[in-house]
C-alpha positions as CSV (number, residue, x, y, z in Angstrom):
1,M,0.7,-28.3,-14.6
2,K,1.5,-29.2,-11.0
3,F,4.7,-28.4,-9.3
4,T,6.0,-29.7,-6.0
5,I,8.1,-27.8,-3.5
6,S,11.1,-30.0,-4.2
7,D,10.8,-29.3,-7.9
8,I,10.9,-25.6,-7.2
9,F,14.0,-25.7,-5.0
10,R,15.7,-28.1,-7.4
11,Q,15.1,-25.7,-10.3
12,T,16.1,-22.6,-8.3
13,G,19.3,-24.3,-7.1
14,L,20.3,-25.2,-10.7
15,N,19.6,-21.6,-11.9
16,L,21.4,-19.9,-9.0
17,L,24.3,-22.4,-9.4
18,L,24.6,-21.3,-13.1
19,V,24.7,-17.7,-12.1
20,S,27.1,-18.1,-9.2
21,G,29.5,-20.0,-11.5
22,C,30.2,-16.6,-13.0
23,L,31.1,-15.0,-9.7
24,P,34.8,-14.3,-9.5
25,A,36.8,-14.9,-6.3
26,W,36.9,-12.1,-3.7
27,G,40.4,-11.1,-4.2
28,T,42.1,-7.8,-3.8
29,Q,42.6,-6.1,-7.1
30,P,46.0,-4.3,-7.7
31,D,45.7,-0.6,-8.2
32,S,46.6,0.5,-11.7
33,L,49.5,2.9,-12.3
34,Y,48.3,6.3,-13.4
35,N,49.5,9.8,-14.3
36,E,47.7,12.9,-13.1
37,L,46.3,14.9,-16.1
38,K,45.4,18.5,-16.1
39,E,41.8,19.3,-15.7
40,M,39.9,19.9,-19.0
41,E,36.3,21.2,-19.3
42,V,34.2,19.8,-22.2
43,V,30.9,21.5,-23.0
44,T,28.5,19.4,-25.0
45,N,24.8,18.8,-25.4
46,R,24.0,15.8,-23.2
47,V,21.6,13.4,-24.8
48,K,18.7,12.6,-22.5
49,K,18.0,9.0,-21.9
50,E,14.3,9.7,-22.3
51,V,15.2,10.5,-26.0
52,T,17.3,7.4,-26.7
53,S,15.2,4.9,-24.8
54,S,13.5,2.3,-27.0
55,A,10.4,2.2,-24.8
56,P,8.7,5.1,-23.1
57,L,10.8,6.4,-20.2
58,F,10.2,9.5,-18.2
59,H,12.7,10.7,-15.6
60,L,13.0,13.4,-12.9
61,N,16.0,14.0,-10.7
62,D,15.9,15.9,-7.4
63,E,17.1,19.2,-8.9
64,K,14.6,19.0,-11.7
65,M,11.8,18.3,-9.3
66,K,12.7,21.3,-7.2
67,T,12.9,23.4,-10.4
68,L,9.4,22.3,-11.4
69,G,8.0,23.1,-7.9
70,V,7.1,19.5,-7.1
71,T,5.7,19.1,-3.6
72,D,5.4,15.3,-3.1
73,L,5.8,12.0,-4.8
74,T,2.3,12.0,-6.4
75,D,2.8,15.5,-7.6
76,A,6.1,14.3,-9.3
77,L,4.2,11.5,-11.0
78,H,1.6,14.0,-12.3
79,R,4.5,15.4,-14.4
80,M,4.6,12.1,-16.4
81,P,2.0,11.2,-19.0
82,G,-0.2,8.1,-19.1
83,L,-0.7,7.9,-15.4
84,N,-3.9,7.8,-13.3
85,I,-3.5,8.4,-9.6
86,R,-6.2,7.4,-7.1
87,D,-5.9,9.9,-4.2
88,Y,-8.2,9.7,-1.2
89,G,-7.2,13.2,-0.1
90,G,-4.9,14.8,2.5
91,A,-1.3,14.1,3.5
92,G,-2.2,10.6,4.8
93,G,-4.6,9.5,2.1
94,M,-3.8,6.4,0.2
95,K,-2.3,7.0,-3.2
96,T,-2.0,4.3,-5.9
97,V,-1.0,4.6,-9.6
98,S,-2.2,2.9,-12.8
99,V,-0.6,3.3,-16.2
100,R,-2.4,3.4,-19.5
101,G,-5.5,1.8,-18.2
102,F,-3.9,-1.4,-16.9
103,G,-4.9,-0.9,-13.3
104,T,-2.8,-0.4,-10.2
105,T,-1.9,-4.1,-9.8
106,H,0.0,-3.9,-13.1
107,T,2.3,-1.1,-11.9
108,G,5.5,-2.3,-10.2
109,V,7.6,-0.1,-7.9
110,I,11.4,-0.6,-7.5
111,Y,13.1,1.1,-4.5
112,D,16.9,1.4,-4.6
113,G,17.2,-1.5,-7.1
114,V,14.8,-4.0,-5.4
115,A,11.1,-4.4,-6.1
116,L,8.5,-3.6,-3.5
117,S,5.6,-6.0,-3.1
118,D,2.1,-6.5,-1.6
119,A,0.9,-10.0,-2.2
120,Q,-2.3,-9.3,-0.3
121,N,-3.6,-6.3,-2.4
122,G,-1.2,-6.3,-5.3
123,S,-0.7,-2.5,-5.4
124,I,1.8,-0.2,-3.6
125,D,0.6,2.7,-1.5
126,L,3.0,5.6,-2.6
127,S,2.0,7.8,0.4
128,R,4.5,5.7,2.4
129,Y,7.5,7.1,0.5
130,S,8.9,10.6,1.0
131,L,10.0,12.8,-1.8
132,D,12.6,14.4,0.4
133,N,14.6,11.2,0.4
134,V,14.4,10.7,-3.4
135,D,17.4,11.4,-5.6
136,D,15.6,10.5,-8.9
137,L,12.3,9.1,-10.1
138,S,11.5,7.3,-13.3
139,L,8.5,5.7,-15.0
140,L,9.2,2.8,-17.4
141,I,6.4,1.6,-19.7
142,G,7.2,-1.8,-21.0
143,D,10.9,-2.7,-20.8
144,N,13.8,-0.3,-20.9
145,N,17.3,-0.4,-22.3
146,N,19.0,-1.8,-19.1
147,I,19.0,-5.6,-19.4
148,F,21.2,-6.1,-16.3
149,T,18.3,-6.2,-13.8
150,T,16.5,-8.7,-11.6
151,A,13.8,-10.9,-13.2
152,K,11.1,-9.3,-11.0
153,A,11.9,-5.9,-12.4
154,S,10.6,-7.1,-15.8
155,A,7.4,-8.7,-14.4
156,S,5.1,-5.7,-14.6
157,A,3.4,-3.8,-17.5
158,A,4.9,-0.5,-16.1
159,T,7.4,0.2,-13.4
160,I,8.1,3.2,-11.1
161,V,11.8,3.4,-10.2
162,I,12.7,5.3,-7.0
163,N,16.4,5.9,-6.2
164,T,17.4,7.6,-2.9
165,G,21.1,8.3,-3.8
166,S,21.7,6.6,-0.5
167,V,25.4,6.9,0.4
168,P,28.4,9.0,-0.6
169,S,31.3,7.4,-2.5
170,P,33.7,5.5,-0.3
171,G,36.7,7.7,0.4
172,D,34.6,10.9,0.5
173,S,35.9,12.5,3.7
174,L,33.2,15.2,3.9
175,L,30.2,15.0,6.3
176,H,26.9,15.4,4.3
177,L,24.0,16.8,6.3
178,D,20.5,17.5,4.9
179,A,18.0,18.9,7.5
180,Q,14.6,20.2,6.7
181,L,11.4,21.4,8.4
182,R,8.1,21.8,6.5
183,I,5.0,23.3,8.1
184,G,1.7,23.9,6.4
185,S,-2.1,24.3,6.5
186,F,-4.3,21.9,8.4
187,K,-1.6,21.5,11.1
188,L,1.0,19.9,8.9
189,I,4.5,19.4,10.4
190,N,7.1,17.4,8.7
191,P,10.8,17.4,9.9
192,Y,13.4,15.4,8.0
193,I,17.1,14.8,8.5
194,K,19.8,12.8,6.7
195,I,23.4,12.3,7.7
196,A,25.9,10.6,5.3
197,K,29.7,10.1,5.5
198,S,32.4,7.8,4.4
199,L,34.1,6.3,7.4
200,T,37.0,4.6,5.6
201,R,38.3,4.4,2.0
202,N,36.1,1.4,1.6
203,F,33.0,1.9,3.8
204,S,30.3,4.7,3.9
205,F,26.9,5.0,5.4
206,A,23.8,7.2,5.4
207,A,21.0,7.5,8.0
208,A,17.7,9.2,7.3
209,G,14.6,9.9,9.4
210,E,11.3,11.6,8.8
211,Y,8.2,12.4,10.8
212,T,4.8,13.6,9.5
213,Y,1.8,14.8,11.4
214,A,-1.2,16.4,9.8
215,K,-4.7,17.0,11.2
216,N,-6.1,17.1,7.6
217,N,-9.3,18.8,8.7
218,Y,-9.5,20.8,5.5
219,P,-12.8,22.5,4.4
220,Y,-14.8,21.5,1.4
221,T,-18.1,22.4,-0.2
222,I,-21.1,20.1,-0.9
223,K,-23.5,21.2,-3.6
224,N,-27.0,19.5,-3.9
225,G,-29.0,21.5,-6.4
226,L,-29.4,25.0,-5.1
227,H,-28.4,23.9,-1.6
228,V,-24.8,24.6,-0.6
229,T,-23.1,23.6,2.7
230,H,-19.6,24.0,3.9
231,E,-18.0,21.1,5.9
232,R,-14.6,20.1,7.2
233,R,-13.0,16.7,6.7
234,D,-13.4,14.5,9.7
235,N,-11.4,11.6,11.1
236,S,-8.4,12.3,8.8
237,R,-5.4,12.6,11.1
238,M,-2.1,11.2,10.0
239,N,0.8,10.4,12.3
240,S,3.7,8.6,10.6
241,G,7.4,8.2,10.6
242,H,10.1,6.3,8.8
243,I,13.8,5.6,9.4
244,E,16.3,4.3,6.9
245,L,19.9,3.1,7.3
246,N,22.1,2.5,4.2
247,T,25.7,1.3,4.0
248,R,28.2,0.6,1.1
249,W,31.3,-1.5,1.4
250,R,33.8,-1.6,-1.5
251,P,36.5,-4.2,-0.8
252,N,38.1,-3.4,-4.1
253,R,37.4,-1.3,-7.2
254,S,35.4,-4.0,-9.0
255,S,33.0,-5.1,-6.3
256,S,30.5,-3.5,-3.8
257,L,28.0,-4.6,-1.2
258,D,25.1,-2.4,-0.4
259,A,22.8,-2.9,2.6
260,K,19.5,-1.2,3.6
261,L,17.3,-1.3,6.6
262,Y,13.9,0.4,6.4
263,F,11.1,0.9,8.9
264,Y,7.8,2.7,8.5
265,D,5.0,3.3,11.0
266,N,1.7,5.1,10.3
267,D,-1.1,5.3,12.7
268,R,-3.9,7.2,10.9
269,Q,-7.5,7.8,10.9
270,L,-9.6,6.8,7.8
271,P,-12.1,9.4,6.6
272,G,-15.2,7.9,5.2
273,P,-17.0,8.7,1.9
274,V,-19.2,11.8,2.1
275,V,-22.7,10.3,1.3
276,L,-25.9,12.4,1.9
277,Y,-24.0,14.8,4.1
278,N,-22.8,12.0,6.3
279,T,-19.2,12.8,7.2
280,K,-19.0,10.6,10.3
281,S,-16.2,7.9,10.4
282,D,-14.4,6.2,13.3
283,D,-12.2,3.9,11.3
284,T,-8.5,3.7,11.9
285,L,-5.6,2.0,10.1
286,H,-2.2,1.2,11.6
287,D,0.5,0.2,9.1
288,K,3.9,-1.1,9.9
289,N,6.6,-2.1,7.4
290,F,10.1,-3.4,7.8
291,F,12.5,-4.7,5.2
292,G,16.2,-5.4,4.9
293,Q,18.0,-5.9,1.6
294,L,21.5,-6.7,0.4
295,T,22.8,-6.0,-3.1
296,Y,26.2,-7.3,-4.3
297,N,27.9,-6.2,-7.5
298,N,31.0,-7.6,-9.1
299,S,32.7,-6.6,-12.4
300,S,36.2,-7.9,-12.0
301,L,36.1,-10.0,-15.2
302,T,36.3,-8.1,-18.5
303,K,33.2,-9.5,-20.1
304,F,31.1,-10.6,-17.1
305,R,29.3,-8.7,-14.4
306,F,27.4,-10.4,-11.5
307,R,24.7,-9.1,-9.2
308,G,23.1,-10.8,-6.2
309,V,20.1,-9.5,-4.2
310,A,18.6,-10.8,-1.0
311,K,15.6,-9.2,0.8
312,F,13.3,-9.9,3.7
313,N,10.0,-7.9,4.0
314,W,7.5,-7.8,6.9
315,D,4.3,-5.9,6.6
316,A,1.5,-5.5,9.2
317,T,-1.9,-3.9,8.8
318,Y,-4.3,-3.3,11.8
319,Y,-7.7,-2.1,10.8
320,H,-10.2,-1.0,13.5
321,E,-13.9,0.0,12.8
322,V,-16.4,1.2,15.3
323,D,-20.0,0.2,14.5
324,G,-22.9,-0.9,16.6
325,K,-23.7,-3.7,14.1
326,Y,-20.7,-5.7,15.4
327,T,-20.5,-7.7,18.6
328,G,-19.0,-5.4,21.2
329,G,-19.5,-2.4,19.0
330,Y,-16.3,-2.7,16.9
331,K,-14.4,-4.9,14.4
332,D,-10.7,-5.6,14.3
333,E,-8.9,-7.0,11.2
334,N,-5.2,-7.7,11.4
335,Y,-3.0,-8.9,8.6
336,L,0.6,-9.9,8.5
337,Q,2.6,-10.4,5.3
338,R,6.1,-11.9,5.0
339,E,8.3,-12.2,2.0
340,A,11.7,-13.8,1.4
341,Y,13.4,-12.9,-1.9
342,I,16.7,-13.8,-3.5
343,S,18.0,-13.0,-7.0
344,G,21.1,-13.7,-9.1
345,A,21.9,-12.1,-12.4
346,V,24.9,-12.2,-14.8
347,L,25.7,-9.9,-17.7
348,Y,27.9,-11.2,-20.6
349,T,29.3,-8.8,-23.1
350,P,31.2,-10.7,-25.8
351,L,31.4,-7.8,-28.1
352,E,31.2,-4.0,-27.6
353,N,27.8,-3.7,-29.2
354,C,26.3,-7.0,-28.1
355,S,25.4,-8.3,-24.6
356,F,23.3,-11.0,-22.9
357,S,21.9,-11.4,-19.4
358,Y,20.3,-14.0,-17.4
359,A,18.5,-13.5,-14.1
360,A,16.8,-16.0,-11.7
361,D,14.6,-14.9,-8.8
362,Y,13.0,-17.0,-6.0
363,I,10.2,-15.4,-3.9
364,Y,8.2,-16.8,-1.0
365,N,5.1,-15.0,0.3
366,N,2.6,-15.8,3.0
367,L,-0.3,-14.1,4.7
368,S,-1.8,-14.6,8.2
369,S,-4.8,-12.9,9.8
370,N,-6.9,-12.9,13.0
371,L,-10.1,-13.6,10.9
372,P,-11.6,-17.0,11.4
373,S,-12.0,-17.4,7.6
374,T,-8.3,-17.0,7.0
375,V,-6.8,-20.0,5.2
376,G,-3.1,-19.0,5.5
377,P,-2.2,-18.6,1.8
378,R,1.4,-19.3,0.7
379,R,3.1,-18.8,-2.6
380,H,6.5,-19.9,-4.1
381,S,7.5,-18.0,-7.2
382,I,10.4,-18.6,-9.6
383,L,11.1,-16.0,-12.3
384,Q,13.7,-16.5,-15.0
385,N,14.6,-13.7,-17.4
386,L,16.8,-14.2,-20.5
387,S,17.7,-11.0,-22.4
388,A,19.8,-10.0,-25.4
389,Q,20.7,-6.5,-26.7
390,F,22.4,-5.3,-29.8
391,R,23.4,-1.6,-30.1
392,T,25.2,0.5,-32.7
393,D,25.4,4.2,-33.2
394,H,22.0,4.3,-34.9
395,I,20.0,1.3,-33.7
396,S,19.2,-0.4,-30.4
397,L,17.5,-3.7,-30.3
398,T,16.5,-5.5,-27.1
399,G,14.6,-8.8,-26.6
400,R,13.5,-10.6,-23.5
401,L,11.9,-13.9,-22.4
402,L,10.5,-14.1,-18.9
403,Y,9.4,-17.5,-17.6
404,S,7.3,-17.4,-14.5
405,V,6.3,-20.3,-12.2
406,F,3.9,-20.0,-9.2
407,T,3.1,-22.7,-6.8
408,N,0.3,-22.1,-4.3
409,S,-0.7,-23.7,-1.0
410,V,-2.7,-23.0,2.2
411,K,-2.6,-24.1,5.8
412,K,-6.2,-25.2,5.7
413,G,-8.8,-25.6,3.0
414,E,-8.3,-25.5,-0.8
415,S,-5.7,-23.5,-2.6
416,V,-5.8,-21.8,-6.0
417,P,-4.2,-23.7,-9.0
418,D,-0.5,-23.4,-9.8
419,Q,0.4,-21.2,-12.8
420,S,3.3,-20.9,-15.3
421,K,3.8,-18.6,-18.3
422,L,6.3,-17.5,-20.8
423,S,6.2,-13.8,-21.6
424,P,8.2,-12.2,-24.5
425,S,9.1,-8.6,-25.2
426,L,10.9,-6.7,-27.9
427,N,12.1,-3.1,-28.2
428,V,13.8,-1.2,-31.0
429,S,15.0,2.4,-31.4
430,V,16.4,3.8,-34.6
431,Q,18.2,7.1,-35.3
432,P,17.7,7.8,-39.0
433,W,20.1,10.7,-39.3
434,R,23.4,11.0,-37.4
435,S,23.3,14.8,-37.3
436,Y,19.9,15.0,-35.6
437,L,18.9,13.7,-32.2
438,F,15.8,12.3,-33.6
439,F,14.7,8.7,-32.8
440,I,11.9,6.3,-33.9
441,R,11.0,3.7,-31.3
442,G,8.7,0.7,-31.2
443,A,8.0,-1.8,-28.4
444,Y,5.9,-4.9,-27.6
445,K,5.5,-6.6,-24.3
446,N,3.5,-9.5,-23.1
447,I,3.0,-10.0,-19.4
448,F,0.6,-11.6,-17.0
449,R,-0.6,-11.0,-13.4
450,I,-1.6,-13.8,-11.0
451,P,-4.5,-13.1,-8.6
452,T,-3.6,-11.5,-5.3
453,F,-4.3,-13.2,-2.0
454,N,-7.4,-11.0,-1.5
455,E,-8.7,-11.7,-4.9
456,S,-8.4,-15.5,-4.3
457,Y,-9.2,-16.0,-0.7
458,Y,-10.9,-13.0,0.9
459,Y,-14.2,-14.0,2.5
460,H,-17.4,-13.2,0.6
461,L,-15.2,-12.0,-2.3
462,G,-12.3,-14.2,-3.3
463,S,-12.6,-17.0,-6.0
464,L,-10.3,-20.0,-6.3
465,S,-11.0,-20.4,-10.0
466,L,-9.6,-17.1,-11.2
467,K,-7.3,-17.1,-14.2
468,P,-4.3,-14.8,-14.4
469,E,-4.8,-11.5,-16.3
470,E,-2.8,-11.5,-19.5
471,T,-1.8,-8.3,-21.1
472,D,-0.3,-7.2,-24.5
473,Q,1.0,-3.7,-25.1
474,F,2.2,-2.1,-28.3
475,N,4.0,1.3,-28.5
476,L,5.2,3.4,-31.4
477,G,6.9,6.7,-30.7
478,L,9.1,9.6,-31.8
479,T,11.6,11.5,-29.7
480,W,13.6,14.7,-30.6
481,Q,16.1,16.8,-28.8
482,Y,17.2,20.2,-30.1
483,G,19.7,22.8,-29.0
484,P,21.5,24.6,-27.7
485,K,21.2,27.4,-30.2
486,N,21.2,31.2,-29.6
487,W,18.7,31.9,-26.7
488,L,17.2,28.4,-26.8
489,S,19.3,26.3,-24.4
490,S,17.4,23.1,-25.1
491,L,14.1,21.7,-26.4
492,T,12.9,18.1,-26.0
493,L,9.8,16.5,-27.4
494,T,8.4,13.0,-27.1
495,G,5.3,11.5,-28.6
496,D,3.9,7.9,-28.3
497,V,0.8,6.2,-29.5
498,Y,-0.2,2.8,-28.0
499,Y,-2.6,-0.1,-28.1
500,N,-3.1,-2.3,-25.0
501,K,-5.4,-5.3,-24.4
502,V,-6.1,-7.3,-21.3
503,K,-7.5,-10.8,-21.4
504,D,-9.3,-12.4,-18.5
505,K,-9.4,-9.1,-16.6
506,I,-10.3,-9.7,-12.9
507,V,-13.3,-7.7,-11.7
508,A,-15.6,-7.7,-8.7
509,I,-19.4,-8.2,-9.4
510,P,-22.2,-8.1,-6.9
511,M,-24.0,-11.4,-6.1
512,N,-26.5,-9.5,-3.9
513,M,-26.4,-6.3,-1.9
514,F,-23.9,-7.6,0.6
515,V,-21.9,-10.3,-1.2
516,W,-19.6,-9.7,-4.1
517,S,-17.4,-12.2,-6.0
518,M,-14.3,-11.9,-8.0
519,T,-14.5,-13.3,-11.6
520,N,-12.7,-13.2,-14.9
521,L,-15.2,-11.2,-16.9
522,D,-13.9,-8.3,-18.9
523,K,-11.7,-8.0,-22.0
524,V,-10.3,-4.4,-22.0
525,R,-8.9,-2.5,-24.9
526,A,-6.9,0.8,-24.5
527,F,-6.0,3.2,-27.3
528,G,-4.0,6.3,-26.4
529,A,-1.4,9.0,-27.0
530,D,1.2,10.6,-24.7
531,L,3.0,13.9,-25.4
532,T,5.7,15.6,-23.5
533,L,7.6,18.9,-24.0
534,E,10.5,20.4,-22.1
535,G,12.3,23.6,-23.0
536,V,14.8,26.0,-21.5
537,A,15.3,29.6,-22.8
538,A,18.1,31.9,-21.6
539,L,16.7,35.4,-21.1
540,T,20.0,36.8,-19.8
541,S,23.2,35.3,-18.4
542,R,21.5,35.0,-15.0
543,Q,17.9,34.4,-15.9
544,K,16.1,31.4,-17.5
545,L,12.6,30.3,-18.3
546,L,11.9,26.6,-18.1
547,L,8.7,25.1,-19.6
548,A,7.6,21.5,-19.0
549,G,4.3,19.9,-19.9
550,N,2.6,16.6,-20.7
551,Y,-0.7,15.6,-22.2
552,S,-2.4,12.2,-22.4
553,W,-5.4,11.0,-24.4
554,Q,-6.7,7.5,-23.6
555,R,-9.8,5.5,-24.4
556,V,-10.0,2.4,-22.1
557,Q,-13.0,0.3,-22.9
558,P,-14.5,-3.0,-21.8
559,R,-14.9,-5.3,-24.8
560,T,-16.5,-8.5,-23.3
561,S,-19.6,-8.6,-25.4
562,K,-21.7,-6.2,-27.5
563,K,-24.7,-7.3,-25.4
564,D,-23.0,-6.0,-22.3
565,P,-24.4,-2.6,-21.3
566,D,-20.8,-1.5,-20.4
567,Y,-19.4,-2.4,-23.8
568,N,-17.2,0.2,-25.4
569,K,-17.7,2.7,-22.5
570,Q,-14.9,4.3,-20.6
571,V,-13.4,2.2,-17.7
572,A,-14.2,3.7,-14.3
573,Y,-11.9,6.5,-13.0
574,T,-10.0,6.8,-16.3
575,P,-10.2,10.3,-17.9
576,V,-10.0,10.7,-21.6
577,H,-7.9,13.8,-21.2
578,S,-5.3,14.6,-18.6
579,G,-2.1,16.7,-18.4
580,A,0.2,19.0,-16.4
581,I,2.2,22.1,-17.2
582,S,4.7,24.2,-15.3
583,L,6.6,27.4,-16.0
584,T,9.7,28.4,-14.0
585,W,11.5,31.7,-13.9
586,Q,15.0,31.3,-12.5
587,N,16.7,34.5,-11.5
588,P,19.2,35.8,-8.9
589,W,16.5,37.0,-6.5
590,V,13.6,34.5,-6.0
591,D,12.8,31.6,-8.3
592,V,9.1,31.5,-9.3
593,V,7.1,28.5,-10.4
594,V,3.5,28.5,-11.7
595,K,2.0,25.1,-12.3
596,T,-1.2,23.3,-13.1
597,T,-2.5,19.7,-13.3
598,G,-5.9,18.6,-14.5
599,T,-8.1,15.9,-15.9
600,G,-11.3,15.7,-17.9
601,E,-14.5,14.2,-16.6
602,R,-14.5,10.6,-15.4
603,Y,-17.1,8.1,-14.2
604,G,-17.1,6.1,-10.9
605,T,-18.5,3.0,-12.7
606,N,-17.9,1.2,-15.9
607,S,-21.6,1.8,-16.8
608,N,-20.8,5.6,-17.1
609,L,-24.1,6.4,-15.4
610,P,-24.7,10.2,-15.1
611,I,-25.1,9.9,-11.4
612,S,-21.5,8.5,-11.2
613,R,-20.0,11.3,-13.2
614,L,-17.0,13.1,-11.7
615,K,-16.4,16.5,-13.2
616,G,-13.1,17.5,-14.6
617,Y,-10.8,19.9,-12.8
618,M,-7.7,22.1,-13.1
619,E,-5.6,22.7,-10.0
620,L,-3.4,25.8,-10.0
621,G,-0.4,26.2,-7.8
622,A,2.7,28.4,-7.3
623,S,6.1,28.2,-5.6
624,L,8.7,30.7,-4.5
625,M,12.2,29.5,-3.8
626,R,15.5,31.0,-2.8
627,R,18.9,29.4,-1.9
628,F,21.4,31.2,0.3
629,P,25.0,30.0,0.3
630,V,26.6,29.7,3.8
631,K,30.3,28.9,3.3
632,R,30.2,25.4,1.8
633,A,26.6,24.9,2.9
634,F,23.2,26.1,1.6
635,L,20.1,27.4,3.3
636,D,16.9,26.9,1.3
637,V,13.7,28.8,1.8
638,R,10.5,27.7,-0.1
639,L,6.9,28.7,0.0
640,D,4.3,26.5,-1.8
641,M,0.8,27.7,-2.5
642,L,-1.4,24.7,-3.5
643,N,-4.8,24.9,-5.2
644,L,-4.7,28.7,-5.4
645,L,-8.1,29.0,-6.8
646,D,-9.6,26.8,-4.1
647,T,-11.0,24.4,-6.7
648,Q,-13.5,21.8,-5.2
649,Y,-13.0,18.4,-6.8
650,E,-12.8,14.7,-6.2
651,I,-10.4,12.1,-7.6
652,V,-12.2,9.2,-6.0
653,A,-16.0,9.5,-5.7
654,A,-17.3,10.9,-2.4
655,Y,-13.7,11.7,-1.2
656,P,-13.3,15.5,-1.5
657,M,-9.7,16.8,-2.1
658,P,-8.2,19.7,-0.1
659,G,-8.8,23.2,-1.3
660,R,-6.4,26.1,-1.0
661,S,-3.4,25.5,1.3
662,F,0.1,26.7,2.0
663,Q,3.4,25.0,2.9
664,L,6.7,26.7,4.2
665,T,9.9,24.7,3.9
666,L,13.2,25.6,5.5
667,G,16.2,23.4,4.5
668,F,19.9,23.2,5.4
669,K,22.3,21.2,3.2
670,L,25.9,20.6,4.0
């Protein structure tokens, strides 16, 4: 089906006109009369949203992350099941995430309510985002219970949601200051500061800044039979910073306008793979990213809520490689991405237990480069999402239909075909017995992924004939929350089994030693199970033990043809077994955390050749933490000991991970 640009704008205009028709006038709402009531304290067992969610949901807030001894964003994600993280090592190494065998391009990332994007590569590098600025972090697999979202938020098989808790409530007269300094092994220095205040009863702001420098020259060991050598990582320096400005304006009680400006700059060296003791690398990568976004919310009508989102994103990548095989002795590749994004959504709640939502998104992406082979790809996207939800005390039922239209063009040459697809999903959660916080949940989601610009157009690699990847995922799970009772303050268990399949999976195959090509080759099937446990035990009135753990079992297998030598083997870089566990002792003196993460063996290729085998590993760490009150402020002191046993391992083949290291963090919070 072929779509013209005029068709796209005509359809977008009609959709946004429908949504904006529900937007009430910007009028001042009269304050309600009220009587001040005496304060009353209610103690109850709060039901966790991970337990009531109809699809797998895993959530960590900032206090919980500190309690678990989490050190960075990827460490936080290790505390969630079903994830595979590709980590190239060190503070500046690229870090991407895949969920349940789908691949990194099927994992969306939402930052303060708006999706991040990379039309060139399709995956988000999480090393760009600092844990110090994160208020809470969630992993959604499939769709969740919140239907009042943008259409793009439902366009991935799984989604990582990052919220920064940006600004204080308007009218908050206090100055909020969060200052922190982290120093560590391998010349790590990481200062961070955030200032937030409400300037008027209707307007508040927050400004945050961070700088990270790390030499990353950590030692590692190479074993080749009986021969053992000790080396240091070379060309691994990181030098990055980011600043962020957030504002919130509340003209009345029923509406708000949030604005964000974000800038990130990272000038880093790229360590190469360690092959036959060759550690030499002179590659560098300079990343810059700027985006600005606006989010408007209005709930002045009893049964309607409206949300509008607008965003502009600019992303630049400058790659420099030194090698005598190039003319002049070096090669420079520069890429510029631009995205314009607008979304409108309306939520209609005709009855207390019944609600409907409609969202329409328009996205424009383009890519330019200094390479002579660049064709200047451009993409117009329209996503429409219609959702319905029915909820009672014992059952929650949510259904969605996502309709996606993509129109492609290039400045020169031939473009890839246009695409369109209707993708349904259905979630249900049932509480069989009112007296028990026990839930049965089931979920289905169909979604598809269009090829990235690199997959379609990259020289010697891209293919114009690629079909979109289409995925189906099925989930059946049980959740249970118990307590408090006697010494057991709480106990939460979740368990899910799943079956996923991918049709027309996009893979790269070699045409010869130097030229590869993208093609639709594999069908992939994934079977797995995820388990989580979290418990709190009160030892005394001032001492607690907190136990948290997760375990994943997954078999992810190519199923293209029984004649294929890779048939039914484990997909590359996907361990069958993985998990994490932490034990925290909270006390009046020094909080102590002991933690470990690990995976079973993996293979660097789908062929599972013995030479590509990556051995399993367990990494043990510990943290010591103490908070000192200073009037209305707090002084935090923390020592993290990472990889205490100096385990030598690799997550990506030939990229050794750091061994034993230490970090000292001093923080002041007002």
